[in-house]
Biopython code that builds the backbone (N, CA, C, O; Angstrom):
import numpy as np
from Bio.PDB.StructureBuilder import StructureBuilder

atoms = [
    (1, "MET", "N", (-8.393, 10.594, -25.287)),
    (1, "MET", "CA", (-9.397, 10.847, -26.318)),
    (1, "MET", "C", (-9.037, 12.091, -27.128)),
    (1, "MET", "O", (-8.984, 12.036, -28.356)),
    (2, "LEU", "N", (-8.789, 13.212, -26.448)),
    (2, "LEU", "CA", (-8.448, 14.437, -27.176)),
    (2, "LEU", "C", (-7.148, 14.273, -27.954)),
    (2, "LEU", "O", (-7.014, 14.791, -29.063)),
    (3, "GLU", "N", (-6.188, 13.551, -27.373)),
    (3, "GLU", "CA", (-4.913, 13.330, -28.052)),
    (3, "GLU", "C", (-5.122, 12.522, -29.334)),
    (3, "GLU", "O", (-4.490, 12.799, -30.353)),
    (4, "GLU", "N", (-6.007, 11.524, -29.285)),
    (4, "GLU", "CA", (-6.303, 10.718, -30.472)),
    (4, "GLU", "C", (-6.918, 11.579, -31.566)),
    (4, "GLU", "O", (-6.603, 11.411, -32.744)),
    (5, "ILE", "N", (-7.795, 12.500, -31.179)),
    (5, "ILE", "CA", (-8.433, 13.374, -32.165)),
    (5, "ILE", "C", (-7.398, 14.295, -32.796)),
    (5, "ILE", "O", (-7.413, 14.518, -34.006)),
    (6, "LYS", "N", (-6.496, 14.830, -31.970)),
    (6, "LYS", "CA", (-5.435, 15.693, -32.509)),
    (6, "LYS", "C", (-4.599, 14.935, -33.532)),
    (6, "LYS", "O", (-4.292, 15.462, -34.602)),
    (7, "GLN", "N", (-4.228, 13.685, -33.200)),
    (7, "GLN", "CA", (-3.428, 12.879, -34.123)),
    (7, "GLN", "C", (-4.194, 12.606, -35.412)),
    (7, "GLN", "O", (-3.623, 12.664, -36.500)),
    (8, "THR", "N", (-5.487, 12.309, -35.291)),
    (8, "THR", "CA", (-6.309, 12.058, -36.475)),
    (8, "THR", "C", (-6.361, 13.293, -37.360)),
    (8, "THR", "O", (-6.239, 13.194, -38.580)),
    (9, "MET", "N", (-6.543, 14.462, -36.740)),
    (9, "MET", "CA", (-6.596, 15.704, -37.508)),
    (9, "MET", "C", (-5.274, 15.954, -38.228)),
    (9, "MET", "O", (-5.265, 16.379, -39.384)),
    (10, "MET", "N", (-4.158, 15.691, -37.547)),
    (10, "MET", "CA", (-2.855, 15.887, -38.178)),
    (10, "MET", "C", (-2.681, 14.928, -39.354)),
    (10, "MET", "O", (-2.187, 15.325, -40.409)),
    (11, "MET", "N", (-3.086, 13.664, -39.178)),
    (11, "MET", "CA", (-2.979, 12.691, -40.264)),
    (11, "MET", "C", (-3.856, 13.110, -41.441)),
    (11, "MET", "O", (-3.447, 13.001, -42.597)),
    (12, "MET", "N", (-5.061, 13.589, -41.142)),
    (12, "MET", "CA", (-5.964, 14.033, -42.205)),
    (12, "MET", "C", (-5.359, 15.216, -42.952)),
    (12, "MET", "O", (-5.496, 15.319, -44.171)),
    (13, "THR", "N", (-4.692, 16.105, -42.225)),
    (13, "THR", "CA", (-4.108, 17.290, -42.843)),
    (13, "THR", "C", (-3.084, 16.888, -43.895)),
    (13, "THR", "O", (-2.994, 17.519, -44.948)),
    (14, "TYR", "N", (-2.310, 15.835, -43.615)),
    (14, "TYR", "CA", (-1.247, 15.460, -44.535)),
    (14, "TYR", "C", (-1.668, 14.445, -45.587)),
    (14, "TYR", "O", (-1.003, 14.318, -46.615)),
    (15, "SER", "N", (-2.769, 13.712, -45.352)),
    (15, "SER", "CA", (-3.072, 12.606, -46.261)),
    (15, "SER", "C", (-4.288, 12.829, -47.158)),
    (15, "SER", "O", (-4.467, 12.083, -48.122)),
    (16, "CYS", "N", (-5.130, 13.828, -46.879)),
    (16, "CYS", "CA", (-6.368, 14.003, -47.634)),
    (16, "CYS", "C", (-6.374, 15.334, -48.372)),
    (16, "CYS", "O", (-5.711, 16.283, -47.953)),
    (17, "PRO", "N", (-7.119, 15.406, -49.465)),
    (17, "PRO", "CA", (-7.345, 16.708, -50.100)),
    (17, "PRO", "C", (-8.068, 17.640, -49.135)),
    (17, "PRO", "O", (-8.861, 17.188, -48.309)),
    (18, "MET", "N", (-7.798, 18.933, -49.236)),
    (18, "MET", "CA", (-8.331, 19.897, -48.270)),
    (18, "MET", "C", (-9.855, 19.875, -48.168)),
    (18, "MET", "O", (-10.399, 19.949, -47.066)),
    (19, "LYS", "N", (-10.545, 19.774, -49.294)),
    (19, "LYS", "CA", (-12.012, 19.838, -49.253)),
    (19, "LYS", "C", (-12.591, 18.679, -48.455)),
    (19, "LYS", "O", (-13.555, 18.860, -47.712)),
    (20, "SER", "N", (-12.015, 17.494, -48.601)),
    (20, "SER", "CA", (-12.553, 16.351, -47.861)),
    (20, "SER", "C", (-12.288, 16.497, -46.365)),
    (20, "SER", "O", (-13.089, 16.038, -45.550)),
    (21, "ILE", "N", (-11.179, 17.130, -45.994)),
    (21, "ILE", "CA", (-10.916, 17.366, -44.567)),
    (21, "ILE", "C", (-11.998, 18.262, -44.001)),
    (21, "ILE", "O", (-12.561, 17.979, -42.943)),
    (22, "VAL", "N", (-12.286, 19.341, -44.705)),
    (22, "VAL", "CA", (-13.288, 20.292, -44.224)),
    (22, "VAL", "C", (-14.640, 19.603, -44.102)),
    (22, "VAL", "O", (-15.350, 19.804, -43.117)),
    (23, "LYS", "N", (-15.004, 18.787, -45.100)),
    (23, "LYS", "CA", (-16.283, 18.071, -45.044)),
    (23, "LYS", "C", (-16.339, 17.138, -43.841)),
    (23, "LYS", "O", (-17.353, 17.075, -43.145)),
    (24, "LYS", "N", (-15.242, 16.409, -43.596)),
    (24, "LYS", "CA", (-15.218, 15.482, -42.461)),
    (24, "LYS", "C", (-15.357, 16.242, -41.152)),
    (24, "LYS", "O", (-16.105, 15.825, -40.268)),
    (25, "ILE", "N", (-14.645, 17.348, -41.024)),
    (25, "ILE", "CA", (-14.713, 18.125, -39.783)),
    (25, "ILE", "C", (-16.111, 18.686, -39.595)),
    (25, "ILE", "O", (-16.656, 18.634, -38.492)),
    (26, "LEU", "N", (-16.698, 19.224, -40.660)),
    (26, "LEU", "CA", (-18.036, 19.803, -40.538)),
    (26, "LEU", "C", (-19.059, 18.735, -40.171)),
    (26, "LEU", "O", (-19.928, 18.965, -39.330)),
    (27, "PHE", "N", (-18.957, 17.561, -40.805)),
    (27, "PHE", "CA", (-19.883, 16.472, -40.479)),
    (27, "PHE", "C", (-19.720, 16.068, -39.016)),
    (27, "PHE", "O", (-20.701, 15.917, -38.288)),
    (28, "THR", "N", (-18.474, 15.898, -38.601)),
    (28, "THR", "CA", (-18.202, 15.486, -37.224)),
    (28, "THR", "C", (-18.708, 16.539, -36.255)),
    (28, "THR", "O", (-19.262, 16.209, -35.207)),
    (29, "ARG", "N", (-18.518, 17.807, -36.600)),
    (29, "ARG", "CA", (-18.943, 18.896, -35.720)),
    (29, "ARG", "C", (-20.469, 18.894, -35.569)),
    (29, "ARG", "O", (-20.982, 19.067, -34.464)),
    (30, "LYS", "N", (-21.195, 18.698, -36.680)),
    (30, "LYS", "CA", (-22.662, 18.643, -36.601)),
    (30, "LYS", "C", (-23.104, 17.505, -35.692)),
    (30, "LYS", "O", (-24.002, 17.669, -34.866)),
    (31, "TYR", "N", (-22.472, 16.366, -35.850)),
    (31, "TYR", "CA", (-22.813, 15.215, -35.012)),
    (31, "TYR", "C", (-22.567, 15.536, -33.538)),
    (31, "TYR", "O", (-23.395, 15.222, -32.684)),
    (32, "HIS", "N", (-21.437, 16.156, -33.247)),
    (32, "HIS", "CA", (-21.099, 16.416, -31.851)),
    (32, "HIS", "C", (-21.938, 17.528, -31.247)),
    (32, "HIS", "O", (-22.148, 17.553, -30.034)),
    (33, "ILE", "N", (-22.423, 18.453, -32.075)),
    (33, "ILE", "CA", (-23.343, 19.469, -31.552)),
    (33, "ILE", "C", (-24.624, 18.789, -31.077)),
    (33, "ILE", "O", (-25.171, 19.148, -30.034)),
    (34, "LYS", "N", (-25.105, 17.800, -31.847)),
    (34, "LYS", "CA", (-26.286, 17.044, -31.411)),
    (34, "LYS", "C", (-25.991, 16.302, -30.109)),
    (34, "LYS", "O", (-26.809, 16.286, -29.189)),
    (35, "GLU", "N", (-24.815, 15.692, -30.048)),
    (35, "GLU", "CA", (-24.443, 14.934, -28.854)),
    (35, "GLU", "C", (-24.236, 15.847, -27.649)),
    (35, "GLU", "O", (-24.436, 15.433, -26.507)),
    (36, "GLN", "N", (-23.837, 17.084, -27.908)),
    (36, "GLN", "CA", (-23.543, 18.004, -26.811)),
    (36, "GLN", "C", (-24.780, 18.246, -25.946)),
    (36, "GLN", "O", (-24.672, 18.465, -24.740)),
    (37, "ASN", "N", (-25.955, 18.204, -26.576)),
    (37, "ASN", "CA", (-27.186, 18.377, -25.812)),
    (37, "ASN", "C", (-27.340, 17.284, -24.757)),
    (37, "ASN", "O", (-27.904, 17.509, -23.686)),
    (38, "ARG", "N", (-26.830, 16.104, -25.079)),
    (38, "ARG", "CA", (-26.911, 14.986, -24.131)),
    (38, "ARG", "C", (-25.688, 14.917, -23.217)),
    (38, "ARG", "O", (-25.779, 14.493, -22.065)),
    (39, "HIS", "N", (-24.538, 15.345, -23.755)),
    (39, "HIS", "CA", (-23.271, 15.238, -23.011)),
    (39, "HIS", "C", (-22.536, 16.576, -23.064)),
    (39, "HIS", "O", (-21.740, 16.800, -23.977)),
    (40, "PRO", "N", (-22.783, 17.460, -22.118)),
    (40, "PRO", "CA", (-22.179, 18.806, -22.154)),
    (40, "PRO", "C", (-20.652, 18.815, -22.194)),
    (40, "PRO", "O", (-20.062, 19.790, -22.661)),
    (41, "HIS", "N", (-19.998, 17.754, -21.717)),
    (41, "HIS", "CA", (-18.531, 17.766, -21.715)),
    (41, "HIS", "C", (-17.956, 17.697, -23.132)),
    (41, "HIS", "O", (-16.751, 17.878, -23.309)),
    (42, "ASN", "N", (-18.788, 17.441, -24.142)),
    (42, "ASN", "CA", (-18.304, 17.419, -25.522)),
    (42, "ASN", "C", (-17.935, 18.805, -26.030)),
    (42, "ASN", "O", (-17.415, 18.931, -27.139)),
    (43, "ALA", "N", (-18.191, 19.851, -25.243)),
    (43, "ALA", "CA", (-17.821, 21.204, -25.654)),
    (43, "ALA", "C", (-16.326, 21.282, -25.960)),
    (43, "ALA", "O", (-15.925, 22.001, -26.875)),
    (44, "LEU", "N", (-15.502, 20.559, -25.214)),
    (44, "LEU", "CA", (-14.055, 20.548, -25.469)),
    (44, "LEU", "C", (-13.751, 19.984, -26.847)),
    (44, "LEU", "O", (-12.895, 20.500, -27.565)),
    (45, "LEU", "N", (-14.454, 18.929, -27.208)),
    (45, "LEU", "CA", (-14.256, 18.301, -28.512)),
    (45, "LEU", "C", (-14.648, 19.256, -29.633)),
    (45, "LEU", "O", (-13.932, 19.381, -30.627)),
    (46, "ILE", "N", (-15.782, 19.929, -29.474)),
    (46, "ILE", "CA", (-16.237, 20.874, -30.490)),
    (46, "ILE", "C", (-15.238, 22.017, -30.627)),
    (46, "ILE", "O", (-14.963, 22.478, -31.735)),
    (47, "ASN", "N", (-14.703, 22.467, -29.514)),
    (47, "ASN", "CA", (-13.698, 23.520, -29.528)),
    (47, "ASN", "C", (-12.474, 23.086, -30.334)),
    (47, "ASN", "O", (-11.945, 23.858, -31.134)),
    (48, "LEU", "N", (-12.029, 21.856, -30.121)),
    (48, "LEU", "CA", (-10.882, 21.324, -30.851)),
    (48, "LEU", "C", (-11.185, 21.233, -32.344)),
    (48, "LEU", "O", (-10.329, 21.559, -33.165)),
    (49, "LEU", "N", (-12.387, 20.796, -32.705)),
    (49, "LEU", "CA", (-12.769, 20.709, -34.113)),
    (49, "LEU", "C", (-12.781, 22.094, -34.756)),
    (49, "LEU", "O", (-12.349, 22.250, -35.898)),
    (50, "ASP", "N", (-13.274, 23.103, -34.028)),
    (50, "ASP", "CA", (-13.262, 24.472, -34.548)),
    (50, "ASP", "C", (-11.840, 24.927, -34.835)),
    (50, "ASP", "O", (-11.566, 25.496, -35.891)),
    (51, "LYS", "N", (-10.936, 24.676, -33.896)),
    (51, "LYS", "CA", (-9.537, 25.075, -34.079)),
    (51, "LYS", "C", (-8.927, 24.346, -35.269)),
    (51, "LYS", "O", (-8.174, 24.938, -36.042)),
    (52, "SER", "N", (-9.249, 23.063, -35.420)),
    (52, "SER", "CA", (-8.721, 22.283, -36.538)),
    (52, "SER", "C", (-9.235, 22.830, -37.863)),
    (52, "SER", "O", (-8.486, 22.904, -38.837)),
    (53, "LEU", "N", (-10.505, 23.214, -37.906)),
    (53, "LEU", "CA", (-11.084, 23.762, -39.128)),
    (53, "LEU", "C", (-10.398, 25.070, -39.501)),
    (53, "LEU", "O", (-10.105, 25.303, -40.674)),
    (54, "MET", "N", (-10.140, 25.928, -38.511)),
    (54, "MET", "CA", (-9.441, 27.185, -38.779)),
    (54, "MET", "C", (-8.037, 26.902, -39.291)),
    (54, "MET", "O", (-7.559, 27.584, -40.198)),
    (55, "HIS", "N", (-7.368, 25.897, -38.718)),
    (55, "HIS", "CA", (-6.023, 25.511, -39.141)),
    (55, "HIS", "C", (-6.042, 25.053, -40.599)),
    (55, "HIS", "O", (-5.178, 25.440, -41.387)),
    (56, "VAL", "N", (-7.025, 24.230, -40.954)),
    (56, "VAL", "CA", (-7.144, 23.724, -42.325)),
    (56, "VAL", "C", (-7.416, 24.873, -43.288)),
    (56, "VAL", "O", (-6.830, 24.920, -44.369)),
    (57, "LYS", "N", (-8.297, 25.802, -42.913)),
    (57, "LYS", "CA", (-8.570, 26.948, -43.779)),
    (57, "LYS", "C", (-7.313, 27.773, -43.978)),
    (57, "LYS", "O", (-7.071, 28.282, -45.072)),
    (58, "GLY", "N", (-6.504, 27.913, -42.926)),
    (58, "GLY", "CA", (-5.240, 28.644, -43.031)),
    (58, "GLY", "C", (-4.301, 27.973, -44.015)),
    (58, "GLY", "O", (-3.679, 28.649, -44.835)),
    (59, "ILE", "N", (-4.188, 26.653, -43.945)),
    (59, "ILE", "CA", (-3.344, 25.898, -44.880)),
    (59, "ILE", "C", (-3.872, 26.069, -46.299)),
    (59, "ILE", "O", (-3.097, 26.260, -47.236)),
    (60, "GLN", "N", (-5.194, 26.000, -46.454)),
    (60, "GLN", "CA", (-5.810, 26.124, -47.770)),
    (60, "GLN", "C", (-5.465, 27.481, -48.388)),
    (60, "GLN", "O", (-5.143, 27.561, -49.573)),
    (61, "LEU", "N", (-5.530, 28.537, -47.593)),
    (61, "LEU", "CA", (-5.208, 29.872, -48.094)),
    (61, "LEU", "C", (-3.747, 29.951, -48.514)),
    (61, "LEU", "O", (-3.427, 30.577, -49.525)),
    (62, "MET", "N", (-2.856, 29.322, -47.747)),
    (62, "MET", "CA", (-1.437, 29.348, -48.092)),
    (62, "MET", "C", (-1.182, 28.582, -49.384)),
    (62, "MET", "O", (-0.347, 28.985, -50.194)),
    (63, "VAL", "N", (-1.906, 27.469, -49.580)),
    (63, "VAL", "CA", (-1.716, 26.651, -50.783)),
    (63, "VAL", "C", (-2.196, 27.406, -52.017)),
    (63, "VAL", "O", (-1.555, 27.358, -53.067)),
    (64, "GLU", "N", (-3.330, 28.107, -51.890)),
    (64, "GLU", "CA", (-3.864, 28.864, -53.019)),
    (64, "GLU", "C", (-2.985, 30.064, -53.246)),
    (64, "GLU", "O", (-3.242, 30.855, -54.153)),
]
sb = StructureBuilder()
sb.init_structure("model")
sb.init_model(0)
sb.init_chain("A")
sb.init_seg("    ")
for serial, (resi, resn, name, xyz) in enumerate(atoms, 1):
    if name == "N":
        sb.init_residue(resn, " ", resi, " ")
    sb.init_atom(name, np.array(xyz, "f"), 0.0, 1.0, " ", f" {name:<3s}", serial, name[0])
structure = sb.get_structure()
């Protein structure tokens, strides 16, 4: 599961405009925060999304 998410994030990084990546990650993160209340093990997923968002922001800064 985590490996699939990593691959998806990498594909998104190379195939989508930066703003849409950030929107997708933020939307997904909000959804998973809600789910985390029901499933505490989703904390790992949220952690990965946070790291991906920081990575995307880093790329965005380099591009600008």
